[in-house]
C-alpha positions in Angstrom: 0.0 0.0 0.0 1.3 3.4 -1.0 0.9 6.4 1.3 2.4 9.8 1.8 1.7 13.0 3.8 0.3 16.0 1.9 0.7 19.2 4.0 -1.5 22.2 3.1 0.1 25.6 3.7 -3.2 27.4 3.6 -5.6 28.2 6.4 -7.6 25.2 7.2 -8.6 23.7 10.6 -9.6 20.1 10.6 -13.2 19.3 10.9 -15.1 16.1 11.1 -18.7 16.9 11.7 -21.3 17.2 9.0 -23.1 20.5 8.9 -26.6 21.2 10.2 -29.5 20.2 7.9 -30.4 22.8 5.3 -32.4 20.9 2.6 -32.7 17.4 4.1 -34.3 15.1 3.2 -33.6 14.2 -0.4 -33.9 11.1 -2.6 -31.2 9.7 -4.8 -32.0 8.0 -8.1 -29.6 5.0 -8.2 -29.0 3.2 -11.5 -27.4 0.0 -12.8 -23.6 0.3 -12.8 -22.1 0.4 -16.2 -19.0 -1.1 -14.6 -20.9 -4.0 -13.2 -19.8 -3.2 -9.7 -22.6 -1.8 -7.5 -21.7 0.5 -4.7 -23.4 -1.9 -2.3 -20.9 -4.6 -3.1 -18.0 -2.1 -2.3 -19.6 -1.2 1.0 -20.2 -4.9 1.9 -16.6 -5.8 1.1 -15.4 -3.0 3.4 -17.8 -3.3 6.3 -19.7 -6.6 6.0 -22.9 -7.5 4.1 -25.7 -5.1 4.8 -23.8 -3.2 7.5 -24.0 0.1 5.5 -27.0 0.4 3.2 -26.2 2.2 0.0 -29.8 3.4 -0.6 -30.8 4.5 2.9 -27.6 5.1 4.8 -26.4 8.4 3.3 -26.6 11.7 5.0 -29.8 13.4 3.7 -31.9 10.4 3.4 -33.6 11.0 6.7 -35.2 14.2 7.8 -32.8 16.0 10.1 -29.8 14.6 8.4 -26.9 16.9 7.3 -27.6 18.5 3.9 -25.7 20.1 2.3 -22.6 18.2 3.2 -19.5 19.9 4.7 -17.3 19.3 7.7 -16.8 21.6 10.8 -14.0 21.7 13.3 -14.0 19.2 16.1 -10.4 19.9 17.1 -8.5 17.1 15.3 -5.0 17.8 13.9 -5.3 16.1 10.6 -7.4 13.7 8.5 -6.5 10.6 6.6 -8.1 10.1 3.2 -8.0 6.5 1.9 -9.3 5.4 -1.4 -11.6 2.3 -1.0 -12.4 1.9 -4.7 -12.4 3.7 -8.0 -13.5 3.1 -11.5 -12.4 6.2 -13.3 -8.7 6.9 -13.6 -8.8 10.5 -14.8 -10.8 12.2 -12.1 -9.2 14.8 -9.8 -10.3 15.0 -6.2 -9.6 18.0 -4.1 -10.7 19.9 -1.0 -11.9 23.5 -0.7 -12.7 25.9 2.1 -16.4 26.0 2.6 -17.7 29.6 3.0 -21.4 28.9 2.5 -21.6 31.9 0.1 -21.5 29.9 -3.2 -19.3 27.7 -5.2 -15.6 28.4 -4.5 -13.0 29.5 -7.0 -10.4 26.7 -7.2 -7.1 28.6 -7.7 -4.7 27.1 -5.1 -5.7 29.5 -2.3 -8.0 27.8 0.3 -8.1 24.6 -1.7 -5.8 21.8 -2.8 -5.6 18.5 -4.8 -5.8 15.2 -2.9 -5.8 12.6 -5.7 -4.9 13.2 -9.3 -4.9 10.9 -12.2 -4.7 7.1 -11.8 -5.3 6.1 -8.2 -5.2 2.7 -6.6 -7.2 0.9 -3.9 -5.8 1.5 -0.4 -3.9 4.6 -1.3 -3.8 7.1 1.6 -3.1 10.8 1.9 -2.8 12.6 5.2 -4.0 16.2 5.1 -2.9 18.7 7.8 -5.1 21.7 8.4 -4.7 25.0 10.1 -7.2 27.8 10.9 -10.1 27.1 8.6 -13.4 26.1 10.2 -15.2 24.4 7.3 -14.2 22.4 4.3 -15.8 20.2 1.6 -14.5 18.2 -1.4 -14.7 18.8 -5.2 -14.3 16.6 -8.2 -12.9 17.5 -11.5 -14.5 14.8 -13.7 -12.1 13.5 -16.3 -9.4 15.7 -14.9 -8.2 18.6 -17.1 -10.1 17.1 -20.1 -13.7 17.8 -20.8 -16.1 15.3 -19.2 -19.6 14.4 -20.6 -21.8 17.3 -19.6 -18.9 18.7 -17.6 -16.8 20.9 -19.9 -13.8 22.5 -18.3 -13.7 24.1 -15.8 -17.0 22.7 -14.4 -16.5 20.9 -11.0 -18.8 18.9 -8.7 -19.0 19.7 -5.0 -20.0 17.9 -1.8 -22.3 20.8 -1.3 -24.9 19.9 -3.8 -26.4 23.4 -3.9 -23.3 24.4 -5.9 -23.9 21.8 -8.6 -25.9 22.4 -11.8 -29.3 20.9 -12.3 -29.4 18.0 -14.7 -27.1 17.3 -17.6 -26.5 20.8 -18.8 -28.1 23.0 -16.1 -31.5 22.9 -17.7 -33.1 20.9 -14.9 -32.7 17.4 -13.4 -34.9 14.7 -14.8 -34.7 12.6 -11.7 -34.5 13.4 -7.9 -33.2 15.4 -6.3 -34.4 18.4 -8.2 -32.9 21.1 -6.1 -29.2 20.3 -6.7 -27.5 17.3 -8.3 -26.1 15.0 -5.6 -22.7 14.1 -6.9 -21.2 13.0 -3.5 -23.0 10.7 -1.0 -21.7 10.8 2.5 -22.1 7.8 4.9 -21.3 8.2 8.5 -19.2 5.1 9.7 -18.0 6.6 12.9 -19.8 3.9 15.0 -18.0 1.2 13.0 -14.5 2.8 13.2 -14.6 4.1 16.8 -13.4 7.5 15.6 -14.9 10.2 13.4 -15.1 8.6 10.0 -17.0 9.0 6.8 -17.3 7.1 3.5 -17.8 9.4 0.5 -19.1 7.8 -2.8 -18.8 9.9 -5.9 -20.7 9.9 -9.2 -18.6 11.6 -11.9 -21.4 12.1 -14.4 -24.2 14.6 -13.9 -26.5 12.6 -11.5 -29.5 14.6 -12.7 -29.1 13.4 -16.3 -31.2 10.6 -17.7 -30.6 7.1 -16.4 -29.6 4.4 -18.8 -29.0 0.6 -18.2 -25.9 0.7 -20.5 -23.5 3.4 -21.6 -25.2 6.2 -23.5 -23.4 9.5 -24.1 -25.0 12.3 -22.2 -26.6 9.9 -19.8 -25.6 8.5 -16.4 -25.7 5.3 -14.5 -25.7 6.9 -11.0 -23.7 4.0 -9.5 -21.6 6.3 -7.2 -18.6 4.0 -7.5 -16.4 6.2 -9.7 -14.4 7.1 -6.6 -15.1 5.8 -3.1 -13.0 7.1 -0.2 -12.9 7.2 3.5 -12.0 10.2 5.7 -11.2 9.8 9.3 -9.5 11.8 12.1 -5.9 11.0 12.7 -5.6 12.7 16.1 -9.1 13.6 17.3 -9.3 15.4 20.7 -12.1 15.3 23.2 -14.9 17.8 22.8 -17.8 18.8 25.0 -21.2 17.5 23.9 -22.3 21.2 23.7 -19.9 21.6 20.7 -22.6 20.0 18.6 -25.0 22.8 19.5 -28.5 22.2 18.2 -27.4 20.0 15.3 -28.2 16.3 15.3 -25.4 14.1 16.6 -24.1 11.9 13.9 -22.7 9.4 16.4 -26.1 8.1 17.6 -26.8 5.8 14.6 
């Protein structure tokens, strides 16, 4: 297994708590994987059959869940990001500082690249943060090349309110209709014993038309194009009041 440390010299304080609910709850339209590898099989291999339910276990499925998805400071020093599976070698995954005022400008200030180009199962990157209170993830589908319905420089974000609606921004043809869900977040803290989340990514517009086999301009919504886990490397104790009025994600 290859691993290395990626230090970020920008302002970013580690956070591992999903944000308060804003638009929850929402429905995801899952399709048949063109790769022939359902996300459920990936989750079963990692955690055991049925332990994490692909269709009902993501944040936002239940009323009161975190939506949109971002992370807030719980006092850890760094996070480990580990690839669990990936079926698209050209995608670029990065992080961005979440300001909640709109899609960020990815320009190397308050953002950074985590995985780029061909990746491999089990690869780990440790990201050190200082002084930023919120962050999310972005995906550049097909890297620096144009992706289907994602011409450069379009990006997909964990905060789905920043994503366009449907294949070309003209409106989603399947739920959710208020922001394409390109990232699904599964809280696995209770399985790891430390703040930990699995993030499953769809690298085609999830609001496009679903097809059982490859069709240009469509999607399979299999969310297996990149599956990674984030967890705290050095979490510190926090008072329960740190969660404020938000739903504790550790009670599942």
